[in-house]
C-alpha positions as CSV (number, residue, x, y, z in Angstrom):
1,X,1.5,7.4,-4.3
2,X,4.8,9.5,-4.3
3,X,4.1,10.1,-8.2
4,X,1.1,11.6,-8.0
5,X,1.6,15.6,-7.7
6,X,0.4,18.1,-5.5
7,X,-1.3,21.2,-6.9
8,X,-4.1,23.9,-4.8
9,X,-7.6,24.7,-5.8
10,X,-7.3,28.0,-4.5
11,X,-4.8,30.3,-2.8
12,X,-6.0,32.6,-0.3
13,X,-3.5,34.6,1.4
14,X,-3.8,37.2,4.2
15,X,-1.9,39.1,7.0
16,X,-1.2,35.0,8.9
17,X,1.3,33.7,10.2
18,X,1.2,30.5,9.5
19,X,-0.2,27.9,6.5
20,X,-3.2,26.1,6.3
21,X,-4.7,23.4,4.0
22,X,-7.8,22.2,4.1
23,X,-9.2,19.4,1.7
24,X,-12.8,20.2,0.9
25,X,-15.8,17.6,1.0
26,X,-15.1,17.9,-3.4
27,X,-11.4,17.0,-2.8
28,X,-10.4,20.4,-3.5
29,X,-7.4,22.1,-1.6
30,X,-7.6,25.3,0.2
31,X,-4.2,27.2,1.4
32,X,-4.5,29.9,3.6
33,X,-0.6,31.5,3.6
34,X,1.3,34.2,5.1
35,X,1.7,37.5,2.2
36,X,5.3,36.5,2.9
37,X,5.3,32.7,1.3
38,X,6.8,31.7,-1.3
39,X,5.4,29.0,-3.2
40,X,8.9,27.9,-3.5
41,X,7.0,27.5,0.1
42,X,3.6,26.6,0.1
43,X,4.3,23.1,-2.7
44,X,7.0,22.5,-0.1
45,X,4.7,22.4,2.8
46,X,1.6,20.5,0.7
47,X,4.7,17.7,-0.2
48,X,5.5,17.5,3.1
49,X,1.5,16.8,4.5
50,X,0.7,14.5,0.8
51,X,0.0,11.7,2.2
52,X,-2.5,13.3,4.8
53,X,-4.0,15.0,2.0
54,X,-4.4,12.0,0.1
55,X,-6.3,10.2,3.3
56,X,-8.7,13.6,3.4
57,X,-9.5,13.0,-0.7
58,X,-9.7,9.5,-0.4
59,X,-11.9,10.1,2.3
60,X,-14.6,11.7,0.6
61,X,-14.8,10.0,-2.2
62,X,-16.4,7.4,-0.5
63,X,-19.4,10.0,-0.3
64,X,-19.3,10.0,-4.5
65,X,-22.3,9.0,-6.1
66,X,-21.4,5.8,-7.3
67,X,-21.6,6.3,-11.8
68,X,-23.4,2.7,-13.6
69,X,-22.3,1.5,-16.1
């Protein structure tokens, strides 16, 4: 589990004070960050929240159509 990396799919910056992480139903990751937040800070937060992110992605995986063989 620890060998996986966490990368965001979309980064939105605004005049906010906090950073938020959203895992969408398609399992993509949206990060909303303050304008002043640098990418190292964002990556560190994603790494700290990795277990929660992976859990959310696994939850949404159950709703994907199954592949026929």
